[in-house]
PQR file of N, CA, C, O and H, with PARSE charges and radii, in Angstrom:
ATOM      1  N   MET A   1       0.862  -1.158   0.055 -0.4000 1.5000
ATOM      2  CA  MET A   1       0.159  -0.041  -0.181 -0.0000 2.0000
ATOM      3  C   MET A   1       0.944   1.182   0.028  0.5500 1.7000
ATOM      4  O   MET A   1       1.844   1.175   0.868 -0.5500 1.4000
ATOM      5  N   ASP A   2       0.664   2.303  -0.710 -0.4000 1.5000
ATOM      6  CA  ASP A   2       1.432   3.377  -0.815 -0.0000 2.0000
ATOM      7  C   ASP A   2       1.336   4.447   0.389  0.5500 1.7000
ATOM      8  O   ASP A   2       0.370   4.421   1.152 -0.5500 1.4000
ATOM      9  H   ASP A   2      -0.067   2.309  -1.392  0.4000 1.0000
ATOM     10  N   ASN A   3       2.327   5.347   0.521 -0.4000 1.5000
ATOM     11  CA  ASN A   3       2.250   6.109   1.721 -0.0000 2.0000
ATOM     12  C   ASN A   3       0.904   6.988   2.052  0.5500 1.7000
ATOM     13  O   ASN A   3       0.454   7.219   3.174 -0.5500 1.4000
ATOM     14  H   ASN A   3       3.112   5.368  -0.098  0.4000 1.0000
ATOM     15  N   LYS A   4       0.422   7.380   0.901 -0.4000 1.5000
ATOM     16  CA  LYS A   4      -0.790   8.232   1.220 -0.0000 2.0000
ATOM     17  C   LYS A   4      -1.917   7.603   1.594  0.5500 1.7000
ATOM     18  O   LYS A   4      -2.744   8.184   2.296 -0.5500 1.4000
ATOM     19  H   LYS A   4       0.787   7.192  -0.011  0.4000 1.0000
ATOM     20  N   LYS A   5      -2.100   6.251   1.146 -0.4000 1.5000
ATOM     21  CA  LYS A   5      -3.219   5.411   1.605 -0.0000 2.0000
ATOM     22  C   LYS A   5      -2.908   5.003   3.152  0.5500 1.7000
ATOM     23  O   LYS A   5      -3.836   4.688   3.896 -0.5500 1.4000
ATOM     24  H   LYS A   5      -1.428   5.778   0.576  0.4000 1.0000
ATOM     25  N   MET A   6      -1.794   5.020   3.519 -0.4000 1.5000
ATOM     26  CA  MET A   6      -1.310   4.507   4.929 -0.0000 2.0000
ATOM     27  C   MET A   6      -1.880   5.738   5.884  0.5500 1.7000
ATOM     28  O   MET A   6      -2.498   5.625   6.943 -0.5500 1.4000
ATOM     29  H   MET A   6      -1.040   5.275   2.914  0.4000 1.0000
ATOM     30  N   GLU A   7      -1.520   6.845   5.250 -0.4000 1.5000
ATOM     31  CA  GLU A   7      -1.608   8.297   5.960 -0.0000 2.0000
ATOM     32  C   GLU A   7      -3.312   8.180   6.279  0.5500 1.7000
ATOM     33  O   GLU A   7      -3.732   8.303   7.429 -0.5500 1.4000
ATOM     34  H   GLU A   7      -1.018   6.937   4.390  0.4000 1.0000
ATOM     35  N   ILE A   8      -4.021   7.983   5.370 -0.4000 1.5000
ATOM     36  CA  ILE A   8      -5.365   8.208   5.416 -0.0000 2.0000
ATOM     37  C   ILE A   8      -5.963   7.132   6.442  0.5500 1.7000
ATOM     38  O   ILE A   8      -6.875   7.467   7.199 -0.5500 1.4000
ATOM     39  H   ILE A   8      -3.679   7.884   4.435  0.4000 1.0000
ATOM     40  N   ILE A   9      -5.449   5.868   6.456 -0.4000 1.5000
ATOM     41  CA  ILE A   9      -5.884   4.931   7.366 -0.0000 2.0000
ATOM     42  C   ILE A   9      -5.410   4.850   8.686  0.5500 1.7000
ATOM     43  O   ILE A   9      -5.888   4.108   9.544 -0.5500 1.4000
ATOM     44  H   ILE A   9      -4.708   5.596   5.841  0.4000 1.0000
ATOM     45  N   GLU A  10      -4.351   5.714   8.863 -0.4000 1.5000
ATOM     46  CA  GLU A  10      -3.865   5.940  10.115 -0.0000 2.0000
ATOM     47  C   GLU A  10      -4.495   7.219  10.794  0.5500 1.7000
ATOM     48  O   GLU A  10      -4.550   7.346  12.017 -0.5500 1.4000
ATOM     49  H   GLU A  10      -3.963   6.317   8.166  0.4000 1.0000
ATOM     50  N   ALA A  11      -4.925   8.077   9.970 -0.4000 1.5000
ATOM     51  CA  ALA A  11      -5.862   9.258  10.426 -0.0000 2.0000
ATOM     52  C   ALA A  11      -7.285   8.799  10.835  0.5500 1.7000
ATOM     53  O   ALA A  11      -7.858   9.250  11.828 -0.5500 1.4000
ATOM     54  H   ALA A  11      -4.880   7.973   8.976  0.4000 1.0000
ATOM     55  N   ILE A  12      -7.816   7.872  10.005 -0.4000 1.5000
ATOM     56  CA  ILE A  12      -9.103   7.201  10.585 -0.0000 2.0000
ATOM     57  C   ILE A  12      -9.031   6.473  11.853  0.5500 1.7000
ATOM     58  O   ILE A  12      -9.816   6.721  12.769 -0.5500 1.4000
ATOM     59  H   ILE A  12      -7.351   7.506   9.199  0.4000 1.0000
ATOM     60  N   LYS A  13      -8.043   5.514  11.943 -0.4000 1.5000
ATOM     61  CA  LYS A  13      -7.733   4.920  13.123 -0.0000 2.0000
ATOM     62  C   LYS A  13      -7.643   5.809  14.396  0.5500 1.7000
ATOM     63  O   LYS A  13      -8.214   5.507  15.444 -0.5500 1.4000
ATOM     64  H   LYS A  13      -7.406   5.313  11.199  0.4000 1.0000
ATOM     65  N   LYS A  14      -6.895   6.913  14.235 -0.4000 1.5000
ATOM     66  CA  LYS A  14      -6.398   7.912  15.206 -0.0000 2.0000
ATOM     67  C   LYS A  14      -7.748   8.397  15.872  0.5500 1.7000
ATOM     68  O   LYS A  14      -8.000   8.162  17.054 -0.5500 1.4000
ATOM     69  H   LYS A  14      -6.430   7.158  13.384  0.4000 1.0000
ATOM     70  N   TYR A  15      -8.517   9.022  15.114 -0.4000 1.5000
ATOM     71  CA  TYR A  15      -9.831   9.791  15.699 -0.0000 2.0000
ATOM     72  C   TYR A  15     -11.113   8.822  15.917  0.5500 1.7000
ATOM     73  O   TYR A  15     -11.398   7.791  15.309 -0.5500 1.4000
ATOM     74  H   TYR A  15      -8.312   9.212  14.154  0.4000 1.0000
ATOM     75  N   HIS A  16     -11.718   9.400  16.853 -0.4000 1.5000
ATOM     76  CA  HIS A  16     -13.015   8.753  17.342 -0.0000 2.0000
ATOM     77  C   HIS A  16     -14.181   9.386  16.374  0.5500 1.7000
ATOM     78  O   HIS A  16     -15.115   8.772  15.858 -0.5500 1.4000
ATOM     79  H   HIS A  16     -11.486  10.238  17.347  0.4000 1.0000
ATOM     80  N   THR A  17     -13.876  10.750  16.273 -0.4000 1.5000
ATOM     81  CA  THR A  17     -15.017  11.512  15.437 -0.0000 2.0000
ATOM     82  C   THR A  17     -14.624  11.804  14.185  0.5500 1.7000
ATOM     83  O   THR A  17     -13.524  12.350  14.096 -0.5500 1.4000
ATOM     84  H   THR A  17     -13.118  11.249  16.692  0.4000 1.0000
ATOM     85  N   ILE A  18     -15.211  11.595  13.205 -0.4000 1.5000
ATOM     86  CA  ILE A  18     -14.866  11.989  11.637 -0.0000 2.0000
ATOM     87  C   ILE A  18     -15.874  12.921  11.185  0.5500 1.7000
ATOM     88  O   ILE A  18     -17.066  12.631  11.284 -0.5500 1.4000
ATOM     89  H   ILE A  18     -16.104  11.152  13.277  0.4000 1.0000
ATOM     90  N   ILE A  19     -15.494  13.992  10.708 -0.4000 1.5000
ATOM     91  CA  ILE A  19     -16.496  14.909   9.971 -0.0000 2.0000
ATOM     92  C   ILE A  19     -16.280  15.057   8.494  0.5500 1.7000
ATOM     93  O   ILE A  19     -15.192  15.507   8.134 -0.5500 1.4000
ATOM     94  H   ILE A  19     -14.526  14.228  10.627  0.4000 1.0000
ATOM     95  N   ILE A  20     -17.073  14.775   7.696 -0.4000 1.5000
ATOM     96  CA  ILE A  20     -16.786  14.808   6.241 -0.0000 2.0000
ATOM     97  C   ILE A  20     -17.586  16.004   5.652  0.5500 1.7000
ATOM     98  O   ILE A  20     -18.815  16.068   5.662 -0.5500 1.4000
ATOM     99  H   ILE A  20     -17.957  14.410   7.989  0.4000 1.0000
ATOM    100  N   HIS A  21     -16.723  16.976   5.122 -0.4000 1.5000
ATOM    101  CA  HIS A  21     -17.384  18.212   4.393 -0.0000 2.0000
ATOM    102  C   HIS A  21     -17.392  18.156   3.108  0.5500 1.7000
ATOM    103  O   HIS A  21     -16.791  17.202   2.612 -0.5500 1.4000
ATOM    104  H   HIS A  21     -15.724  16.925   5.114  0.4000 1.0000
ATOM    105  N   ARG A  22     -18.012  19.068   2.254 -0.4000 1.5000
ATOM    106  CA  ARG A  22     -17.959  18.783   0.819 -0.0000 2.0000
ATOM    107  C   ARG A  22     -17.962  20.586   0.523  0.5500 1.7000
ATOM    108  O   ARG A  22     -18.087  21.445   1.396 -0.5500 1.4000
ATOM    109  H   ARG A  22     -18.500  19.843   2.656  0.4000 1.0000
ATOM    110  N   HIS A  23     -17.815  20.775  -0.706 -0.4000 1.5000
ATOM    111  CA  HIS A  23     -18.065  22.288  -1.387 -0.0000 2.0000
ATOM    112  C   HIS A  23     -19.551  22.568  -1.315  0.5500 1.7000
ATOM    113  O   HIS A  23     -20.445  21.727  -1.215 -0.5500 1.4000
ATOM    114  H   HIS A  23     -17.714  20.078  -1.415  0.4000 1.0000
ATOM    115  N   VAL A  24     -19.679  23.962  -1.387 -0.4000 1.5000
ATOM    116  CA  VAL A  24     -20.915  24.821  -1.291 -0.0000 2.0000
ATOM    117  C   VAL A  24     -21.649  24.413  -2.560  0.5500 1.7000
ATOM    118  O   VAL A  24     -21.065  23.985  -3.556 -0.5500 1.4000
ATOM    119  H   VAL A  24     -18.952  24.645  -1.468  0.4000 1.0000
ATOM    120  N   ASN A  25     -22.874  24.562  -2.470 -0.4000 1.5000
ATOM    121  CA  ASN A  25     -23.814  24.399  -4.032 -0.0000 2.0000
ATOM    122  C   ASN A  25     -23.111  22.879  -4.500  0.5500 1.7000
ATOM    123  O   ASN A  25     -22.350  22.829  -5.466 -0.5500 1.4000
ATOM    124  H   ASN A  25     -23.349  24.910  -1.662  0.4000 1.0000
ATOM    125  N   PRO A  26     -23.377  21.958  -3.891 -0.5600 1.5000
ATOM    126  CA  PRO A  26     -23.128  20.580  -4.399  0.2800 2.0000
ATOM    127  C   PRO A  26     -23.956  20.107  -5.456  0.5500 1.7000
ATOM    128  O   PRO A  26     -25.107  20.509  -5.628 -0.5500 1.4000
ATOM    129  N   ASP A  27     -23.280  19.098  -6.300 -0.4000 1.5000
ATOM    130  CA  ASP A  27     -24.041  18.605  -7.227 -0.0000 2.0000
ATOM    131  C   ASP A  27     -24.245  17.061  -6.949  0.5500 1.7000
ATOM    132  O   ASP A  27     -23.482  16.630  -6.083 -0.5500 1.4000
ATOM    133  H   ASP A  27     -22.346  18.772  -6.160  0.4000 1.0000
ATOM    134  N   PRO A  28     -25.072  16.182  -7.475 -0.5600 1.5000
ATOM    135  CA  PRO A  28     -25.105  15.017  -6.856  0.2800 2.0000
ATOM    136  C   PRO A  28     -23.929  13.959  -6.602  0.5500 1.7000
ATOM    137  O   PRO A  28     -23.945  13.019  -5.807 -0.5500 1.4000
ATOM    138  N   ASP A  29     -22.805  14.383  -7.564 -0.4000 1.5000
ATOM    139  CA  ASP A  29     -21.536  13.552  -7.349 -0.0000 2.0000
ATOM    140  C   ASP A  29     -20.905  14.035  -5.904  0.5500 1.7000
ATOM    141  O   ASP A  29     -20.296  13.198  -5.238 -0.5500 1.4000
ATOM    142  H   ASP A  29     -22.792  15.146  -8.210  0.4000 1.0000
ATOM    143  N   ALA A  30     -21.021  15.099  -5.523 -0.4000 1.5000
ATOM    144  CA  ALA A  30     -20.501  15.679  -4.271 -0.0000 2.0000
ATOM    145  C   ALA A  30     -21.319  15.003  -3.253  0.5500 1.7000
ATOM    146  O   ALA A  30     -20.678  14.217  -2.554 -0.5500 1.4000
ATOM    147  H   ALA A  30     -21.516  15.779  -6.064  0.4000 1.0000
ATOM    148  N   LEU A  31     -22.412  15.097  -3.027 -0.4000 1.5000
ATOM    149  CA  LEU A  31     -23.388  14.325  -2.124 -0.0000 2.0000
ATOM    150  C   LEU A  31     -23.154  13.058  -1.936  0.5500 1.7000
ATOM    151  O   LEU A  31     -22.877  12.519  -0.865 -0.5500 1.4000
ATOM    152  H   LEU A  31     -22.932  15.735  -3.595  0.4000 1.0000
ATOM    153  N   GLY A  32     -23.309  12.375  -3.389 -0.4000 1.5000
ATOM    154  CA  GLY A  32     -22.966  10.972  -3.415 -0.0000 2.0000
ATOM    155  C   GLY A  32     -21.557  10.239  -2.630  0.5500 1.7000
ATOM    156  O   GLY A  32     -21.444   9.230  -1.934 -0.5500 1.4000
ATOM    157  H   GLY A  32     -23.535  12.814  -4.259  0.4000 1.0000
ATOM    158  N   SER A  33     -20.676  11.166  -3.063 -0.4000 1.5000
ATOM    159  CA  SER A  33     -19.176  10.635  -2.366 -0.0000 2.0000
ATOM    160  C   SER A  33     -19.336  10.805  -1.132  0.5500 1.7000
ATOM    161  O   SER A  33     -19.086   9.880  -0.360 -0.5500 1.4000
ATOM    162  H   SER A  33     -20.768  11.985  -3.629  0.4000 1.0000
ATOM    163  N   GLN A  34     -19.864  12.228  -0.604 -0.4000 1.5000
ATOM    164  CA  GLN A  34     -19.674  12.396   0.988 -0.0000 2.0000
ATOM    165  C   GLN A  34     -20.488  11.366   1.612  0.5500 1.7000
ATOM    166  O   GLN A  34     -19.997  10.883   2.632 -0.5500 1.4000
ATOM    167  H   GLN A  34     -20.067  12.979  -1.231  0.4000 1.0000
ATOM    168  N   LEU A  35     -21.727  10.873   1.204 -0.4000 1.5000
ATOM    169  CA  LEU A  35     -22.718  10.029   2.003 -0.0000 2.0000
ATOM    170  C   LEU A  35     -22.027   8.493   1.750  0.5500 1.7000
ATOM    171  O   LEU A  35     -22.137   7.618   2.609 -0.5500 1.4000
ATOM    172  H   LEU A  35     -22.125  11.266   0.375  0.4000 1.0000
ATOM    173  N   GLY A  36     -21.385   8.296   0.614 -0.4000 1.5000
ATOM    174  CA  GLY A  36     -20.683   7.038   0.457 -0.0000 2.0000
ATOM    175  C   GLY A  36     -19.707   6.822   1.408  0.5500 1.7000
ATOM    176  O   GLY A  36     -19.810   5.855   2.161 -0.5500 1.4000
ATOM    177  H   GLY A  36     -21.296   9.007  -0.083  0.4000 1.0000
ATOM    178  N   LEU A  37     -18.741   7.609   1.485 -0.4000 1.5000
ATOM    179  CA  LEU A  37     -17.688   7.768   2.363 -0.0000 2.0000
ATOM    180  C   LEU A  37     -18.074   7.500   3.887  0.5500 1.7000
ATOM    181  O   LEU A  37     -17.473   6.670   4.569 -0.5500 1.4000
ATOM    182  H   LEU A  37     -18.657   8.395   0.873  0.4000 1.0000
ATOM    183  N   LYS A  38     -19.138   8.281   4.365 -0.4000 1.5000
ATOM    184  CA  LYS A  38     -19.947   8.034   5.520 -0.0000 2.0000
ATOM    185  C   LYS A  38     -20.258   6.473   5.722  0.5500 1.7000
ATOM    186  O   LYS A  38     -19.819   5.790   6.648 -0.5500 1.4000
ATOM    187  H   LYS A  38     -19.627   8.955   3.812  0.4000 1.0000
ATOM    188  N   ARG A  39     -21.010   6.080   4.791 -0.4000 1.5000
ATOM    189  CA  ARG A  39     -21.354   4.835   5.080 -0.0000 2.0000
ATOM    190  C   ARG A  39     -20.368   3.524   5.187  0.5500 1.7000
ATOM    191  O   ARG A  39     -20.474   2.490   5.847 -0.5500 1.4000
ATOM    192  H   ARG A  39     -21.366   6.635   4.039  0.4000 1.0000
ATOM    193  N   LEU A  40     -19.442   3.954   4.339 -0.4000 1.5000
ATOM    194  CA  LEU A  40     -18.160   3.138   3.963 -0.0000 2.0000
ATOM    195  C   LEU A  40     -17.559   2.934   5.584  0.5500 1.7000
ATOM    196  O   LEU A  40     -17.465   1.857   6.173 -0.5500 1.4000
ATOM    197  H   LEU A  40     -19.355   4.794   3.803  0.4000 1.0000
ATOM    198  N   LEU A  41     -17.172   4.348   6.136 -0.4000 1.5000
ATOM    199  CA  LEU A  41     -16.717   4.533   7.577 -0.0000 2.0000
ATOM    200  C   LEU A  41     -17.336   3.818   8.607  0.5500 1.7000
ATOM    201  O   LEU A  41     -16.692   3.171   9.434 -0.5500 1.4000
ATOM    202  H   LEU A  41     -17.248   5.223   5.658  0.4000 1.0000
ATOM    203  N   LYS A  42     -18.900   3.928   8.594 -0.4000 1.5000
ATOM    204  CA  LYS A  42     -19.510   3.485   9.572 -0.0000 2.0000
ATOM    205  C   LYS A  42     -19.620   1.911   9.607  0.5500 1.7000
ATOM    206  O   LYS A  42     -19.617   1.201  10.613 -0.5500 1.4000
ATOM    207  H   LYS A  42     -19.423   4.454   7.923  0.4000 1.0000
ATOM    208  N   ASP A  43     -19.729   1.473   8.113 -0.4000 1.5000
ATOM    209  CA  ASP A  43     -19.810   0.005   8.211 -0.0000 2.0000
ATOM    210  C   ASP A  43     -18.365  -0.766   8.730  0.5500 1.7000
ATOM    211  O   ASP A  43     -18.293  -1.826   9.352 -0.5500 1.4000
ATOM    212  H   ASP A  43     -19.732   2.050   7.296  0.4000 1.0000
ATOM    213  N   SER A  44     -17.393  -0.006   8.335 -0.4000 1.5000
ATOM    214  CA  SER A  44     -15.984  -0.347   8.751 -0.0000 2.0000
ATOM    215  C   SER A  44     -15.793  -0.206  10.024  0.5500 1.7000
ATOM    216  O   SER A  44     -15.225  -1.129  10.607 -0.5500 1.4000
ATOM    217  H   SER A  44     -17.452   0.855   7.830  0.4000 1.0000
ATOM    218  N   CYS A  45     -16.165   0.845  10.695 -0.4000 1.5000
ATOM    219  CA  CYS A  45     -15.800   1.297  12.254 -0.0000 2.0000
ATOM    220  C   CYS A  45     -17.051   1.839  12.941  0.5500 1.7000
ATOM    221  O   CYS A  45     -17.323   3.027  13.112 -0.5500 1.4000
ATOM    222  H   CYS A  45     -16.626   1.595  10.221  0.4000 1.0000
ATOM    223  N   PRO A  46     -17.762   0.782  13.304 -0.5600 1.5000
ATOM    224  CA  PRO A  46     -18.982   1.149  13.762  0.2800 2.0000
ATOM    225  C   PRO A  46     -19.095   1.952  15.164  0.5500 1.7000
ATOM    226  O   PRO A  46     -20.064   2.569  15.607 -0.5500 1.4000
ATOM    227  N   SER A  47     -17.887   1.767  15.696 -0.4000 1.5000
ATOM    228  CA  SER A  47     -17.747   2.622  17.095 -0.0000 2.0000
ATOM    229  C   SER A  47     -17.359   4.038  17.047  0.5500 1.7000
ATOM    230  O   SER A  47     -17.354   4.798  18.015 -0.5500 1.4000
ATOM    231  H   SER A  47     -17.100   1.265  15.337  0.4000 1.0000
ATOM    232  N   LYS A  48     -17.001   4.357  15.719 -0.4000 1.5000
ATOM    233  CA  LYS A  48     -16.832   5.784  15.408 -0.0000 2.0000
ATOM    234  C   LYS A  48     -17.993   6.661  15.030  0.5500 1.7000
ATOM    235  O   LYS A  48     -18.900   6.248  14.306 -0.5500 1.4000
ATOM    236  H   LYS A  48     -17.005   3.740  14.933  0.4000 1.0000
ATOM    237  N   GLU A  49     -17.951   7.967  15.565 -0.4000 1.5000
ATOM    238  CA  GLU A  49     -18.683   8.972  15.267 -0.0000 2.0000
ATOM    239  C   GLU A  49     -18.588   9.454  13.575  0.5500 1.7000
ATOM    240  O   GLU A  49     -17.630  10.120  13.183 -0.5500 1.4000
ATOM    241  H   GLU A  49     -17.215   8.302  16.153  0.4000 1.0000
ATOM    242  N   VAL A  50     -19.365   9.155  12.930 -0.4000 1.5000
ATOM    243  CA  VAL A  50     -19.135   9.978  11.608 -0.0000 2.0000
ATOM    244  C   VAL A  50     -20.120  10.583  11.196  0.5500 1.7000
ATOM    245  O   VAL A  50     -21.252  10.103  11.239 -0.5500 1.4000
ATOM    246  H   VAL A  50     -20.143   8.614  13.249  0.4000 1.0000
ATOM    247  N   TYR A  51     -19.787  11.958  10.642 -0.4000 1.5000
ATOM    248  CA  TYR A  51     -20.761  12.943  10.266 -0.0000 2.0000
ATOM    249  C   TYR A  51     -20.740  13.417   8.947  0.5500 1.7000
ATOM    250  O   TYR A  51     -19.596  13.553   8.512 -0.5500 1.4000
ATOM    251  H   TYR A  51     -18.867  12.348  10.608  0.4000 1.0000
ATOM    252  N   ALA A  52     -21.648  13.714   8.167 -0.4000 1.5000
ATOM    253  CA  ALA A  52     -21.615  14.291   6.875 -0.0000 2.0000
ATOM    254  C   ALA A  52     -22.308  15.480   7.013  0.5500 1.7000
ATOM    255  O   ALA A  52     -23.531  15.447   7.152 -0.5500 1.4000
ATOM    256  H   ALA A  52     -22.577  13.604   8.520  0.4000 1.0000
ATOM    257  N   VAL A  53     -21.651  16.616   6.993 -0.4000 1.5000
ATOM    258  CA  VAL A  53     -22.167  18.201   7.357 -0.0000 2.0000
ATOM    259  C   VAL A  53     -22.256  18.900   5.900  0.5500 1.7000
ATOM    260  O   VAL A  53     -21.650  18.504   4.904 -0.5500 1.4000
ATOM    261  H   VAL A  53     -20.657  16.643   6.880  0.4000 1.0000
ATOM    262  N   GLY A  54     -23.064  19.934   5.959 -0.4000 1.5000
ATOM    263  CA  GLY A  54     -23.400  20.835   4.873 -0.0000 2.0000
ATOM    264  C   GLY A  54     -24.832  21.207   4.644  0.5500 1.7000
ATOM    265  O   GLY A  54     -25.674  20.474   5.162 -0.5500 1.4000
ATOM    266  H   GLY A  54     -23.556  20.255   6.768  0.4000 1.0000
ATOM    267  N   GLU A  55     -25.240  22.260   3.930 -0.4000 1.5000
ATOM    268  CA  GLU A  55     -26.553  22.402   3.828 -0.0000 2.0000
ATOM    269  C   GLU A  55     -27.381  21.427   3.083  0.5500 1.7000
ATOM    270  O   GLU A  55     -26.838  20.894   2.116 -0.5500 1.4000
ATOM    271  H   GLU A  55     -24.556  22.856   3.509  0.4000 1.0000
ATOM    272  N   GLU A  56     -28.426  21.148   3.324 -0.4000 1.5000
ATOM    273  CA  GLU A  56     -29.206  20.318   2.743 -0.0000 2.0000
ATOM    274  C   GLU A  56     -29.799  21.213   1.292  0.5500 1.7000
ATOM    275  O   GLU A  56     -30.153  22.392   1.314 -0.5500 1.4000
ATOM    276  H   GLU A  56     -28.868  21.581   4.110  0.4000 1.0000
ATOM    277  N   VAL A  57     -29.795  20.405   0.198 -0.4000 1.5000
ATOM    278  CA  VAL A  57     -30.297  20.919  -1.092 -0.0000 2.0000
ATOM    279  C   VAL A  57     -31.567  20.276  -1.374  0.5500 1.7000
ATOM    280  O   VAL A  57     -31.589  19.052  -1.500 -0.5500 1.4000
ATOM    281  H   VAL A  57     -29.507  19.447   0.180  0.4000 1.0000
ATOM    282  N   ASP A  58     -32.651  20.979  -1.491 -0.4000 1.5000
ATOM    283  CA  ASP A  58     -34.208  20.513  -1.557 -0.0000 2.0000
ATOM    284  C   ASP A  58     -34.147  19.433  -2.625  0.5500 1.7000
ATOM    285  O   ASP A  58     -34.429  18.272  -2.328 -0.5500 1.4000
ATOM    286  H   ASP A  58     -32.633  21.973  -1.389  0.4000 1.0000
ATOM    287  N   LYS A  59     -33.696  19.864  -4.181 -0.4000 1.5000
ATOM    288  CA  LYS A  59     -33.756  18.905  -5.174 -0.0000 2.0000
ATOM    289  C   LYS A  59     -32.877  17.701  -5.060  0.5500 1.7000
ATOM    290  O   LYS A  59     -33.089  16.789  -5.859 -0.5500 1.4000
ATOM    291  H   LYS A  59     -33.467  20.807  -4.423  0.4000 1.0000
ATOM    292  N   LEU A  60     -31.982  17.576  -4.238 -0.4000 1.5000
ATOM    293  CA  LEU A  60     -31.087  16.605  -4.047 -0.0000 2.0000
ATOM    294  C   LEU A  60     -31.324  15.697  -2.736  0.5500 1.7000
ATOM    295  O   LEU A  60     -30.467  14.893  -2.369 -0.5500 1.4000
ATOM    296  H   LEU A  60     -31.810  18.317  -3.589  0.4000 1.0000
ATOM    297  N   LEU A  61     -32.622  15.891  -2.011 -0.4000 1.5000
ATOM    298  CA  LEU A  61     -32.827  15.229  -0.819 -0.0000 2.0000
ATOM    299  C   LEU A  61     -33.000  13.622  -1.032  0.5500 1.7000
ATOM    300  O   LEU A  61     -32.815  12.806  -0.129 -0.5500 1.4000
ATOM    301  H   LEU A  61     -33.318  16.544  -2.309  0.4000 1.0000
ATOM    302  N   PHE A  62     -33.339  13.329  -2.217 -0.4000 1.5000
ATOM    303  CA  PHE A  62     -33.563  11.750  -2.356 -0.0000 2.0000
ATOM    304  C   PHE A  62     -32.193  10.948  -2.619  0.5500 1.7000
ATOM    305  O   PHE A  62     -32.183   9.764  -2.958 -0.5500 1.4000
ATOM    306  H   PHE A  62     -33.489  13.992  -2.950  0.4000 1.0000
ATOM    307  N   ILE A  63     -30.931  11.799  -2.406 -0.4000 1.5000
ATOM    308  CA  ILE A  63     -29.653  11.023  -2.063 -0.0000 2.0000
ATOM    309  C   ILE A  63     -29.373  10.520  -0.965  0.5500 1.7000
ATOM    310  O   ILE A  63     -28.827   9.433  -0.773 -0.5500 1.4000
ATOM    311  H   ILE A  63     -30.939  12.761  -2.131  0.4000 1.0000
ATOM    312  N   GLY A  64     -29.780  11.389  -0.084 -0.4000 1.5000
ATOM    313  CA  GLY A  64     -29.519  11.082   1.281 -0.0000 2.0000
ATOM    314  C   GLY A  64     -29.574  12.336   2.491  0.5500 1.7000
ATOM    315  O   GLY A  64     -29.527  13.499   2.091 -0.5500 1.4000
ATOM    316  H   GLY A  64     -30.223  12.272  -0.239  0.4000 1.0000
ATOM    317  N   ASP A  65     -29.656  12.111   3.692 -0.4000 1.5000
ATOM    318  CA  ASP A  65     -29.696  13.185   4.621 -0.0000 2.0000
ATOM    319  C   ASP A  65     -28.243  13.710   5.193  0.5500 1.7000
ATOM    320  O   ASP A  65     -27.237  13.021   5.366 -0.5500 1.4000
ATOM    321  H   ASP A  65     -29.694  11.166   4.017  0.4000 1.0000
ATOM    322  N   MET A  66     -28.375  14.847   5.392 -0.4000 1.5000
ATOM    323  CA  MET A  66     -26.933  15.327   6.166 -0.0000 2.0000
ATOM    324  C   MET A  66     -27.217  15.094   7.695  0.5500 1.7000
ATOM    325  O   MET A  66     -26.350  15.352   8.531 -0.5500 1.4000
ATOM    326  H   MET A  66     -29.192  15.407   5.252  0.4000 1.0000
TER
END
């Protein structure tokens, strides 16, 4: 595994609370990536607190909740 991947894995292991941000005025890709990463982390590390944050966009609520 390369160094960057190991850095990310070590950071995830190090912290109990993880907050996932995204850019303002998101498109479906931004929301899908953010919520997909949240699900992946919660499924892999159920004891961690994982939050996806940002303003909700009415027309994109079908993708998931912040």
